Gaussian input, Z-matrix of N, CA and C with variables (Angstrom, degrees):
# hf/3-21g

backbone

0 1
 N
 C     1     B1
 C     2     B2     1     A1
 N     3     B3     2     A2     1     D1
 C     4     B4     3     A3     2     D2
 C     5     B5     4     A4     3     D3
 N     6     B6     5     A5     4     D4
 C     7     B7     6     A6     5     D5
 C     8     B8     7     A7     6     D6
 N     9     B9     8     A8     7     D7
 C    10    B10     9     A9     8     D8
 C    11    B11    10    A10     9     D9
 N    12    B12    11    A11    10    D10
 C    13    B13    12    A12    11    D11
 C    14    B14    13    A13    12    D12
 N    15    B15    14    A14    13    D13
 C    16    B16    15    A15    14    D14
 C    17    B17    16    A16    15    D15
 N    18    B18    17    A17    16    D16
 C    19    B19    18    A18    17    D17
 C    20    B20    19    A19    18    D18
 N    21    B21    20    A20    19    D19
 C    22    B22    21    A21    20    D20
 C    23    B23    22    A22    21    D21
 N    24    B24    23    A23    22    D22
 C    25    B25    24    A24    23    D23
 C    26    B26    25    A25    24    D24
 N    27    B27    26    A26    25    D25
 C    28    B28    27    A27    26    D26
 C    29    B29    28    A28    27    D27
 N    30    B30    29    A29    28    D28
 C    31    B31    30    A30    29    D29
 C    32    B32    31    A31    30    D30
 N    33    B33    32    A32    31    D31
 C    34    B34    33    A33    32    D32
 C    35    B35    34    A34    33    D33
 N    36    B36    35    A35    34    D34
 C    37    B37    36    A36    35    D35
 C    38    B38    37    A37    36    D36
 N    39    B39    38    A38    37    D37
 C    40    B40    39    A39    38    D38
 C    41    B41    40    A40    39    D39
 N    42    B42    41    A41    40    D40
 C    43    B43    42    A42    41    D41
 C    44    B44    43    A43    42    D42
 N    45    B45    44    A44    43    D43
 C    46    B46    45    A45    44    D44
 C    47    B47    46    A46    45    D45
 N    48    B48    47    A47    46    D46
 C    49    B49    48    A48    47    D47
 C    50    B50    49    A49    48    D48
 N    51    B51    50    A50    49    D49
 C    52    B52    51    A51    50    D50
 C    53    B53    52    A52    51    D51
 N    54    B54    53    A53    52    D52
 C    55    B55    54    A54    53    D53
 C    56    B56    55    A55    54    D54
 N    57    B57    56    A56    55    D55
 C    58    B58    57    A57    56    D56
 C    59    B59    58    A58    57    D57
 N    60    B60    59    A59    58    D58
 C    61    B61    60    A60    59    D59
 C    62    B62    61    A61    60    D60
 N    63    B63    62    A62    61    D61
 C    64    B64    63    A63    62    D62
 C    65    B65    64    A64    63    D63
 N    66    B66    65    A65    64    D64
 C    67    B67    66    A66    65    D65
 C    68    B68    67    A67    66    D66
 N    69    B69    68    A68    67    D67
 C    70    B70    69    A69    68    D68
 C    71    B71    70    A70    69    D69
 N    72    B72    71    A71    70    D70
 C    73    B73    72    A72    71    D71
 C    74    B74    73    A73    72    D72
 N    75    B75    74    A74    73    D73
 C    76    B76    75    A75    74    D74
 C    77    B77    76    A76    75    D75
 N    78    B78    77    A77    76    D76
 C    79    B79    78    A78    77    D77
 C    80    B80    79    A79    78    D78
 N    81    B81    80    A80    79    D79
 C    82    B82    81    A81    80    D80
 C    83    B83    82    A82    81    D81
 N    84    B84    83    A83    82    D82
 C    85    B85    84    A84    83    D83
 C    86    B86    85    A85    84    D84
 N    87    B87    86    A86    85    D85
 C    88    B88    87    A87    86    D86
 C    89    B89    88    A88    87    D87
 N    90    B90    89    A89    88    D88
 C    91    B91    90    A90    89    D89
 C    92    B92    91    A91    90    D90
 N    93    B93    92    A92    91    D91
 C    94    B94    93    A93    92    D92
 C    95    B95    94    A94    93    D93
 N    96    B96    95    A95    94    D94
 C    97    B97    96    A96    95    D95
 C    98    B98    97    A97    96    D96
 N    99    B99    98    A98    97    D97
 C   100   B100    99    A99    98    D98
 C   101   B101   100   A100    99    D99
 N   102   B102   101   A101   100   D100
 C   103   B103   102   A102   101   D101
 C   104   B104   103   A103   102   D102
 N   105   B105   104   A104   103   D103
 C   106   B106   105   A105   104   D104
 C   107   B107   106   A106   105   D105
 N   108   B108   107   A107   106   D106
 C   109   B109   108   A108   107   D107
 C   110   B110   109   A109   108   D108
 N   111   B111   110   A110   109   D109
 C   112   B112   111   A111   110   D110
 C   113   B113   112   A112   111   D111
 N   114   B114   113   A113   112   D112
 C   115   B115   114   A114   113   D113
 C   116   B116   115   A115   114   D114
 N   117   B117   116   A116   115   D115
 C   118   B118   117   A117   116   D116
 C   119   B119   118   A118   117   D117
 N   120   B120   119   A119   118   D118
 C   121   B121   120   A120   119   D119
 C   122   B122   121   A121   120   D120
 N   123   B123   122   A122   121   D121
 C   124   B124   123   A123   122   D122
 C   125   B125   124   A124   123   D123
 N   126   B126   125   A125   124   D124
 C   127   B127   126   A126   125   D125
 C   128   B128   127   A127   126   D126
 N   129   B129   128   A128   127   D127
 C   130   B130   129   A129   128   D128
 C   131   B131   130   A130   129   D129
 N   132   B132   131   A131   130   D130
 C   133   B133   132   A132   131   D131
 C   134   B134   133   A133   132   D132
 N   135   B135   134   A134   133   D133
 C   136   B136   135   A135   134   D134
 C   137   B137   136   A136   135   D135
 N   138   B138   137   A137   136   D136
 C   139   B139   138   A138   137   D137
 C   140   B140   139   A139   138   D138
 N   141   B141   140   A140   139   D139
 C   142   B142   141   A141   140   D140
 C   143   B143   142   A142   141   D141
 N   144   B144   143   A143   142   D142
 C   145   B145   144   A144   143   D143
 C   146   B146   145   A145   144   D144
 N   147   B147   146   A146   145   D145
 C   148   B148   147   A147   146   D146
 C   149   B149   148   A148   147   D147
 N   150   B150   149   A149   148   D148
 C   151   B151   150   A150   149   D149
 C   152   B152   151   A151   150   D150
 N   153   B153   152   A152   151   D151
 C   154   B154   153   A153   152   D152
 C   155   B155   154   A154   153   D153
 N   156   B156   155   A155   154   D154
 C   157   B157   156   A156   155   D155
 C   158   B158   157   A157   156   D156
 N   159   B159   158   A158   157   D157
 C   160   B160   159   A159   158   D158
 C   161   B161   160   A160   159   D159
 N   162   B162   161   A161   160   D160
 C   163   B163   162   A162   161   D161
 C   164   B164   163   A163   162   D162
 N   165   B165   164   A164   163   D163
 C   166   B166   165   A165   164   D164
 C   167   B167   166   A166   165   D165
 N   168   B168   167   A167   166   D166
 C   169   B169   168   A168   167   D167
 C   170   B170   169   A169   168   D168
 N   171   B171   170   A170   169   D169
 C   172   B172   171   A171   170   D170
 C   173   B173   172   A172   171   D171
 N   174   B174   173   A173   172   D172
 C   175   B175   174   A174   173   D173
 C   176   B176   175   A175   174   D174
 N   177   B177   176   A176   175   D175
 C   178   B178   177   A177   176   D176
 C   179   B179   178   A178   177   D177
 N   180   B180   179   A179   178   D178
 C   181   B181   180   A180   179   D179
 C   182   B182   181   A181   180   D180
 N   183   B183   182   A182   181   D181
 C   184   B184   183   A183   182   D182
 C   185   B185   184   A184   183   D183
 N   186   B186   185   A185   184   D184
 C   187   B187   186   A186   185   D185
 C   188   B188   187   A187   186   D186
 N   189   B189   188   A188   187   D187
 C   190   B190   189   A189   188   D188
 C   191   B191   190   A190   189   D189
 N   192   B192   191   A191   190   D190
 C   193   B193   192   A192   191   D191
 C   194   B194   193   A193   192   D192
 N   195   B195   194   A194   193   D193
 C   196   B196   195   A195   194   D194
 C   197   B197   196   A196   195   D195
 N   198   B198   197   A197   196   D196
 C   199   B199   198   A198   197   D197
 C   200   B200   199   A199   198   D198
 N   201   B201   200   A200   199   D199
 C   202   B202   201   A201   200   D200
 C   203   B203   202   A202   201   D201
 N   204   B204   203   A203   202   D202
 C   205   B205   204   A204   203   D203
 C   206   B206   205   A205   204   D204
 N   207   B207   206   A206   205   D205
 C   208   B208   207   A207   206   D206
 C   209   B209   208   A208   207   D207
 N   210   B210   209   A209   208   D208
 C   211   B211   210   A210   209   D209
 C   212   B212   211   A211   210   D210
 N   213   B213   212   A212   211   D211
 C   214   B214   213   A213   212   D212
 C   215   B215   214   A214   213   D213
 N   216   B216   215   A215   214   D214
 C   217   B217   216   A216   215   D215
 C   218   B218   217   A217   216   D216
 N   219   B219   218   A218   217   D217
 C   220   B220   219   A219   218   D218
 C   221   B221   220   A220   219   D219
 N   222   B222   221   A221   220   D220
 C   223   B223   222   A222   221   D221
 C   224   B224   223   A223   222   D222
 N   225   B225   224   A224   223   D223
 C   226   B226   225   A225   224   D224
 C   227   B227   226   A226   225   D225
 N   228   B228   227   A227   226   D226
 C   229   B229   228   A228   227   D227
 C   230   B230   229   A229   228   D228
 N   231   B231   230   A230   229   D229
 C   232   B232   231   A231   230   D230
 C   233   B233   232   A232   231   D231
 N   234   B234   233   A233   232   D232
 C   235   B235   234   A234   233   D233
 C   236   B236   235   A235   234   D234
 N   237   B237   236   A236   235   D235
 C   238   B238   237   A237   236   D236
 C   239   B239   238   A238   237   D237
 N   240   B240   239   A239   238   D238
 C   241   B241   240   A240   239   D239
 C   242   B242   241   A241   240   D240
 N   243   B243   242   A242   241   D241
 C   244   B244   243   A243   242   D242
 C   245   B245   244   A244   243   D243
 N   246   B246   245   A245   244   D244
 C   247   B247   246   A246   245   D245
 C   248   B248   247   A247   246   D246
 N   249   B249   248   A248   247   D247
 C   250   B250   249   A249   248   D248
 C   251   B251   250   A250   249   D249
 N   252   B252   251   A251   250   D250
 C   253   B253   252   A252   251   D251
 C   254   B254   253   A253   252   D252
 N   255   B255   254   A254   253   D253
 C   256   B256   255   A255   254   D254
 C   257   B257   256   A256   255   D255
 N   258   B258   257   A257   256   D256
 C   259   B259   258   A258   257   D257
 C   260   B260   259   A259   258   D258
 N   261   B261   260   A260   259   D259
 C   262   B262   261   A261   260   D260
 C   263   B263   262   A262   261   D261
 N   264   B264   263   A263   262   D262
 C   265   B265   264   A264   263   D263
 C   266   B266   265   A265   264   D264
 N   267   B267   266   A266   265   D265
 C   268   B268   267   A267   266   D266
 C   269   B269   268   A268   267   D267
 N   270   B270   269   A269   268   D268
 C   271   B271   270   A270   269   D269
 C   272   B272   271   A271   270   D270
 N   273   B273   272   A272   271   D271
 C   274   B274   273   A273   272   D272
 C   275   B275   274   A274   273   D273
 N   276   B276   275   A275   274   D274
 C   277   B277   276   A276   275   D275
 C   278   B278   277   A277   276   D276
 N   279   B279   278   A278   277   D277
 C   280   B280   279   A279   278   D278
 C   281   B281   280   A280   279   D279

   B1=1.5006
   B2=1.4514
   B3=1.3260
   B4=1.5339
   B5=1.4607
   B6=1.3697
   B7=1.3941
   B8=1.4867
   B9=1.2272
   B10=1.4320
   B11=1.5777
   B12=1.3049
   B13=1.5109
   B14=1.5011
   B15=1.2674
   B16=1.5165
   B17=1.4484
   B18=1.3448
   B19=1.4403
   B20=1.5753
   B21=1.3828
   B22=1.4645
   B23=1.5202
   B24=1.3668
   B25=1.4335
   B26=1.5456
   B27=1.3154
   B28=1.3957
   B29=1.5272
   B30=1.3299
   B31=1.4426
   B32=1.4979
   B33=1.3172
   B34=1.6268
   B35=1.4636
   B36=1.3412
   B37=1.4641
   B38=1.6045
   B39=1.2719
   B40=1.4512
   B41=1.4634
   B42=1.3306
   B43=1.4102
   B44=1.5585
   B45=1.3501
   B46=1.4597
   B47=1.4830
   B48=1.4480
   B49=1.4193
   B50=1.5989
   B51=1.2254
   B52=1.4646
   B53=1.4703
   B54=1.3685
   B55=1.5191
   B56=1.4232
   B57=1.3787
   B58=1.3578
   B59=1.5513
   B60=1.3123
   B61=1.5089
   B62=1.4983
   B63=1.3116
   B64=1.4543
   B65=1.5847
   B66=1.3306
   B67=1.4254
   B68=1.5381
   B69=1.2840
   B70=1.5130
   B71=1.5594
   B72=1.2910
   B73=1.5524
   B74=1.5105
   B75=1.4131
   B76=1.4967
   B77=1.4973
   B78=1.3522
   B79=1.5663
   B80=1.4838
   B81=1.2695
   B82=1.5338
   B83=1.4533
   B84=1.2723
   B85=1.5367
   B86=1.5964
   B87=1.2248
   B88=1.4974
   B89=1.5320
   B90=1.3929
   B91=1.4146
   B92=1.4899
   B93=1.2330
   B94=1.4788
   B95=1.4861
   B96=1.4716
   B97=1.4244
   B98=1.4838
   B99=1.3892
   B100=1.4507
   B101=1.5040
   B102=1.3997
   B103=1.5384
   B104=1.4641
   B105=1.3318
   B106=1.5392
   B107=1.4806
   B108=1.4571
   B109=1.3662
   B110=1.5207
   B111=1.2973
   B112=1.5685
   B113=1.4770
   B114=1.3428
   B115=1.4552
   B116=1.5559
   B117=1.3824
   B118=1.5347
   B119=1.5646
   B120=1.3469
   B121=1.4879
   B122=1.6163
   B123=1.3420
   B124=1.4282
   B125=1.5153
   B126=1.3793
   B127=1.3747
   B128=1.5644
   B129=1.2905
   B130=1.4301
   B131=1.5733
   B132=1.3467
   B133=1.5263
   B134=1.5261
   B135=1.3519
   B136=1.4600
   B137=1.5294
   B138=1.2728
   B139=1.4454
   B140=1.5065
   B141=1.3349
   B142=1.5397
   B143=1.5496
   B144=1.2709
   B145=1.4455
   B146=1.5450
   B147=1.3509
   B148=1.3925
   B149=1.6107
   B150=1.2856
   B151=1.3660
   B152=1.5305
   B153=1.4140
   B154=1.4379
   B155=1.4744
   B156=1.3290
   B157=1.3915
   B158=1.5500
   B159=1.2840
   B160=1.4048
   B161=1.6149
   B162=1.1426
   B163=1.5122
   B164=1.4732
   B165=1.2483
   B166=1.5638
   B167=1.5774
   B168=1.2778
   B169=1.5197
   B170=1.4657
   B171=1.3904
   B172=1.3296
   B173=1.5364
   B174=1.3616
   B175=1.4222
   B176=1.4333
   B177=1.3692
   B178=1.4228
   B179=1.5177
   B180=1.3271
   B181=1.4918
   B182=1.4541
   B183=1.3004
   B184=1.4358
   B185=1.4987
   B186=1.3165
   B187=1.4212
   B188=1.5803
   B189=1.3385
   B190=1.4891
   B191=1.5652
   B192=1.2940
   B193=1.4053
   B194=1.5390
   B195=1.3320
   B196=1.3955
   B197=1.4704
   B198=1.3857
   B199=1.4176
   B200=1.5924
   B201=1.2530
   B202=1.5069
   B203=1.5707
   B204=1.3369
   B205=1.4817
   B206=1.6098
   B207=1.3334
   B208=1.4824
   B209=1.6290
   B210=1.2707
   B211=1.3999
   B212=1.5276
   B213=1.2465
   B214=1.5238
   B215=1.5123
   B216=1.3576
   B217=1.4484
   B218=1.5619
   B219=1.2202
   B220=1.4124
   B221=1.5035
   B222=1.3012
   B223=1.4263
   B224=1.5915
   B225=1.2998
   B226=1.4977
   B227=1.5502
   B228=1.2585
   B229=1.4679
   B230=1.5688
   B231=1.2881
   B232=1.5456
   B233=1.5077
   B234=1.2706
   B235=1.4384
   B236=1.4834
   B237=1.3631
   B238=1.4139
   B239=1.5823
   B240=1.2123
   B241=1.5310
   B242=1.4860
   B243=1.3715
   B244=1.4111
   B245=1.5520
   B246=1.3630
   B247=1.4008
   B248=1.5919
   B249=1.3722
   B250=1.3989
   B251=1.4952
   B252=1.3312
   B253=1.4057
   B254=1.5954
   B255=1.2906
   B256=1.4496
   B257=1.5499
   B258=1.3194
   B259=1.4935
   B260=1.3766
   B261=1.2395
   B262=1.5001
   B263=1.5388
   B264=1.2843
   B265=1.4948
   B266=1.4231
   B267=1.2782
   B268=1.4577
   B269=1.4563
   B270=1.2638
   B271=1.4843
   B272=1.4951
   B273=1.2520
   B274=1.4055
   B275=1.5930
   B276=1.2421
   B277=1.3837
   B278=1.5684
   B279=1.3294
   B280=1.4576
   B281=1.4988
   A1=106.51
   A2=113.47
   A3=125.83
   A4=109.02
   A5=115.47
   A6=125.06
   A7=117.27
   A8=119.17
   A9=121.65
   A10=108.27
   A11=113.75
   A12=120.33
   A13=114.06
   A14=117.39
   A15=118.27
   A16=110.30
   A17=119.88
   A18=125.95
   A19=104.74
   A20=112.03
   A21=122.10
   A22=115.69
   A23=119.44
   A24=121.70
   A25=112.46
   A26=119.85
   A27=126.49
   A28=113.36
   A29=121.45
   A30=125.46
   A31=105.85
   A32=108.14
   A33=117.34
   A34=107.85
   A35=113.86
   A36=118.97
   A37=107.23
   A38=120.27
   A39=124.17
   A40=113.19
   A41=119.45
   A42=122.37
   A43=115.61
   A44=112.89
   A45=117.00
   A46=119.25
   A47=112.19
   A48=116.94
   A49=107.23
   A50=114.62
   A51=125.43
   A52=110.72
   A53=119.64
   A54=122.70
   A55=114.85
   A56=119.33
   A57=124.54
   A58=113.30
   A59=117.74
   A60=119.58
   A61=114.13
   A62=116.41
   A63=118.21
   A64=111.55
   A65=118.08
   A66=115.85
   A67=113.95
   A68=116.67
   A69=118.58
   A70=105.61
   A71=111.81
   A72=119.72
   A73=99.71
   A74=112.51
   A75=118.81
   A76=109.27
   A77=114.00
   A78=121.73
   A79=108.94
   A80=120.28
   A81=120.70
   A82=110.80
   A83=116.46
   A84=125.57
   A85=106.38
   A86=118.77
   A87=124.36
   A88=108.33
   A89=110.28
   A90=123.53
   A91=108.47
   A92=124.74
   A93=126.86
   A94=109.45
   A95=115.09
   A96=123.90
   A97=107.11
   A98=119.57
   A99=119.18
   A100=116.99
   A101=112.21
   A102=116.16
   A103=103.33
   A104=114.63
   A105=123.54
   A106=113.51
   A107=119.26
   A108=119.91
   A109=110.71
   A110=112.75
   A111=123.67
   A112=112.60
   A113=121.97
   A114=122.74
   A115=107.42
   A116=113.64
   A117=115.21
   A118=108.86
   A119=108.01
   A120=113.93
   A121=112.44
   A122=114.03
   A123=120.06
   A124=119.31
   A125=117.96
   A126=122.63
   A127=116.82
   A128=114.62
   A129=120.74
   A130=110.19
   A131=112.33
   A132=113.85
   A133=109.49
   A134=116.37
   A135=120.66
   A136=107.34
   A137=119.39
   A138=120.51
   A139=115.49
   A140=114.49
   A141=117.81
   A142=105.42
   A143=114.11
   A144=122.00
   A145=111.96
   A146=111.82
   A147=116.09
   A148=115.21
   A149=114.26
   A150=119.57
   A151=109.73
   A152=115.52
   A153=119.89
   A154=113.75
   A155=120.03
   A156=123.98
   A157=107.01
   A158=117.33
   A159=123.43
   A160=109.43
   A161=117.47
   A162=124.41
   A163=109.08
   A164=113.07
   A165=118.24
   A166=108.03
   A167=114.61
   A168=125.54
   A169=108.99
   A170=119.21
   A171=119.38
   A172=110.68
   A173=116.05
   A174=124.85
   A175=120.49
   A176=120.40
   A177=121.83
   A178=111.22
   A179=115.30
   A180=119.17
   A181=111.44
   A182=116.05
   A183=123.33
   A184=119.23
   A185=113.33
   A186=117.37
   A187=116.10
   A188=111.62
   A189=120.91
   A190=112.89
   A191=121.38
   A192=123.21
   A193=111.96
   A194=112.39
   A195=120.49
   A196=117.47
   A197=122.29
   A198=123.98
   A199=112.77
   A200=114.13
   A201=115.53
   A202=112.25
   A203=117.66
   A204=120.99
   A205=106.51
   A206=110.87
   A207=116.37
   A208=109.06
   A209=117.59
   A210=118.11
   A211=115.73
   A212=116.74
   A213=119.52
   A214=113.74
   A215=118.45
   A216=123.57
   A217=105.38
   A218=124.39
   A219=129.53
   A220=114.47
   A221=116.49
   A222=120.79
   A223=105.26
   A224=115.07
   A225=117.07
   A226=110.22
   A227=114.67
   A228=117.46
   A229=109.55
   A230=114.15
   A231=119.07
   A232=108.89
   A233=119.86
   A234=120.27
   A235=114.64
   A236=115.80
   A237=117.44
   A238=110.05
   A239=118.02
   A240=122.76
   A241=106.40
   A242=117.95
   A243=125.50
   A244=113.55
   A245=116.71
   A246=115.53
   A247=104.99
   A248=116.73
   A249=121.83
   A250=111.12
   A251=122.80
   A252=123.85
   A253=112.11
   A254=115.12
   A255=119.26
   A256=109.92
   A257=115.24
   A258=124.67
   A259=112.67
   A260=120.03
   A261=124.69
   A262=111.86
   A263=113.77
   A264=121.14
   A265=108.61
   A266=118.54
   A267=118.72
   A268=115.60
   A269=117.05
   A270=125.53
   A271=116.42
   A272=121.70
   A273=121.77
   A274=108.69
   A275=121.59
   A276=127.36
   A277=107.09
   A278=116.29
   A279=117.83
   A280=107.56
   D1=131.28
   D2=178.55
   D3=-97.80
   D4=125.10
   D5=-177.05
   D6=-159.07
   D7=164.79
   D8=173.55
   D9=-78.68
   D10=150.20
   D11=179.68
   D12=-105.14
   D13=146.36
   D14=-179.74
   D15=-58.38
   D16=148.90
   D17=-175.64
   D18=-82.36
   D19=156.62
   D20=177.88
   D21=76.65
   D22=11.80
   D23=-176.09
   D24=-82.58
   D25=-15.94
   D26=-177.05
   D27=-120.07
   D28=166.21
   D29=179.20
   D30=-75.77
   D31=157.35
   D32=174.89
   D33=-71.16
   D34=156.86
   D35=178.43
   D36=-83.89
   D37=-170.70
   D38=-179.76
   D39=-60.14
   D40=-28.11
   D41=179.16
   D42=-89.49
   D43=5.82
   D44=-175.44
   D45=72.65
   D46=22.91
   D47=-179.76
   D48=-101.53
   D49=139.81
   D50=-178.04
   D51=-101.84
   D52=148.74
   D53=167.50
   D54=53.37
   D55=42.14
   D56=-175.01
   D57=-73.00
   D58=-31.57
   D59=-174.09
   D60=-121.97
   D61=143.94
   D62=162.57
   D63=112.21
   D64=-34.47
   D65=-179.11
   D66=-79.35
   D67=-65.55
   D68=-178.60
   D69=-142.38
   D70=155.37
   D71=171.50
   D72=-64.49
   D73=142.66
   D74=177.49
   D75=-107.87
   D76=126.68
   D77=169.79
   D78=-57.20
   D79=136.84
   D80=162.42
   D81=-120.62
   D82=171.08
   D83=-175.07
   D84=-78.14
   D85=-16.99
   D86=-168.56
   D87=-70.55
   D88=137.22
   D89=171.66
   D90=-68.30
   D91=148.84
   D92=-179.29
   D93=-80.90
   D94=129.93
   D95=-179.13
   D96=-131.20
   D97=146.41
   D98=-177.68
   D99=-72.04
   D100=-14.61
   D101=179.27
   D102=-153.81
   D103=174.86
   D104=-179.52
   D105=-86.40
   D106=2.13
   D107=-176.81
   D108=-65.58
   D109=125.36
   D110=-177.32
   D111=82.96
   D112=11.08
   D113=-178.16
   D114=-70.50
   D115=146.82
   D116=175.33
   D117=-61.24
   D118=142.80
   D119=-179.14
   D120=-107.75
   D121=8.07
   D122=172.52
   D123=-99.72
   D124=11.61
   D125=179.48
   D126=84.33
   D127=-0.29
   D128=179.85
   D129=-73.85
   D130=160.13
   D131=177.26
   D132=-70.47
   D133=149.85
   D134=178.91
   D135=-97.13
   D136=92.35
   D137=-173.49
   D138=-111.73
   D139=26.07
   D140=177.47
   D141=-136.13
   D142=155.13
   D143=-174.10
   D144=65.48
   D145=-165.87
   D146=179.91
   D147=57.94
   D148=-153.22
   D149=-177.16
   D150=-116.23
   D151=91.95
   D152=-173.54
   D153=-78.04
   D154=3.54
   D155=171.19
   D156=-75.87
   D157=-29.61
   D158=-177.76
   D159=-106.77
   D160=137.95
   D161=179.38
   D162=-112.36
   D163=155.46
   D164=-173.50
   D165=-85.77
   D166=137.58
   D167=164.26
   D168=-107.60
   D169=138.35
   D170=179.43
   D171=-130.11
   D172=159.12
   D173=168.35
   D174=98.13
   D175=-35.89
   D176=-172.34
   D177=89.96
   D178=173.00
   D179=-178.86
   D180=-140.77
   D181=175.60
   D182=174.23
   D183=-54.17
   D184=-14.30
   D185=-177.96
   D186=-89.11
   D187=-12.35
   D188=-174.65
   D189=-99.93
   D190=159.73
   D191=173.22
   D192=-65.83
   D193=153.17
   D194=-172.67
   D195=-55.37
   D196=-38.13
   D197=-179.28
   D198=-67.49
   D199=-10.66
   D200=174.46
   D201=-95.05
   D202=0.56
   D203=-178.74
   D204=-91.87
   D205=85.07
   D206=179.59
   D207=-157.11
   D208=150.31
   D209=179.95
   D210=-61.78
   D211=-25.73
   D212=175.05
   D213=-71.68
   D214=-16.66
   D215=175.27
   D216=-67.63
   D217=126.69
   D218=178.54
   D219=-144.48
   D220=151.32
   D221=177.95
   D222=-143.78
   D223=157.72
   D224=177.15
   D225=-123.77
   D226=121.69
   D227=178.54
   D228=-136.37
   D229=163.90
   D230=175.11
   D231=-64.35
   D232=140.66
   D233=-175.79
   D234=-68.41
   D235=-8.06
   D236=179.83
   D237=-88.48
   D238=-4.54
   D239=-179.17
   D240=-74.58
   D241=132.61
   D242=-175.33
   D243=-122.61
   D244=138.24
   D245=178.80
   D246=-161.84
   D247=147.48
   D248=175.48
   D249=-66.56
   D250=0.59
   D251=175.35
   D252=-102.92
   D253=5.04
   D254=178.19
   D255=-114.22
   D256=153.84
   D257=178.17
   D258=-159.07
   D259=-165.52
   D260=176.01
   D261=-152.08
   D262=165.22
   D263=179.28
   D264=-114.36
   D265=121.99
   D266=171.37
   D267=-77.47
   D268=128.51
   D269=-175.39
   D270=-131.56
   D271=149.78
   D272=-176.21
   D273=-128.93
   D274=138.72
   D275=179.35
   D276=-97.67
   D277=126.20
   D278=179.54
   D279=-105.22

């Protein structure tokens, strides 16, 4: 049976982030680029260059095979595209 999992069931990763993989693809602020050449190295969003009509989705979802459930798995779609396989993570900068 394929389904979403309850949040908070696993330990946080090294960055203190929970439930990163497996539920839904997560929208990011990043513009889509064909490679990581020139990407910011400080963790900030990559909002220049590339194709900013497309935003990056990361992580994979419950719908996909397990080998695709990883942070390095990414896709670029227009931000108006909707699916029950896509979501987002609310974050706050301090």
